[in-house]
C-alpha positions in Angstrom: 0.0 0.0 0.0 2.8 2.4 0.9 4.3 1.8 -2.6 1.3 3.5 -4.3 1.5 6.6 -2.1 5.2 6.7 -2.9 4.5 6.5 -6.6 1.9 9.3 -6.4 4.6 11.5 -4.8 7.1 10.5 -7.4 4.6 11.2 -10.2 3.8 14.6 -8.8 7.5 15.5 -8.5 8.1 14.2 -12.0 5.3 16.2 -13.5 6.7 19.5 -12.0 10.4 18.8 -12.6 12.7 20.3 -15.1 13.9 18.1 -17.9 17.2 17.3 -16.2 15.3 16.4 -13.0 12.8 14.2 -14.9 15.7 12.3 -16.4 17.3 11.9 -12.9 14.0 10.7 -11.3 13.4 8.3 -14.2 16.9 6.8 -14.2 17.5 6.6 -10.4 14.1 5.6 -9.0 14.0 2.0 -8.1 11.1 -0.4 -7.2 8.6 0.8 -9.8 6.6 -1.5 -11.9 6.8 -1.5 -15.7 3.4 0.1 -15.7 4.5 2.9 -13.4 7.6 3.6 -15.5 5.3 3.7 -18.6 3.1 6.2 -16.8 6.1 8.5 -16.1 7.3 8.1 -19.7 3.9 9.3 -20.9 4.6 12.6 -19.1 8.0 13.0 -20.6 8.4 15.6 -23.3 8.7 13.4 -26.4 11.0 15.7 -28.3 13.7 15.0 -25.6 13.5 11.2 -25.5 16.9 11.0 -27.0 18.4 12.6 -23.9 16.6 10.1 -21.7 17.9 7.2 -23.8 21.5 8.5 -23.6 21.1 8.8 -19.8 19.8 5.3 -19.5 22.7 3.9 -21.6 25.2 5.2 -19.1 
């Protein structure tokens, strides 16, 4: 149950974050389900996906 509350906080932070912060949250947050990662990805600015891909490759 606590996991969902945590995800709502993460989602809210992600929504309001700068691009660099979105990338940091996406690449460093652990314990999310595939569905939760997809939900964050849907809020990511699509024109900057290449930056996210580069960060994940590191």
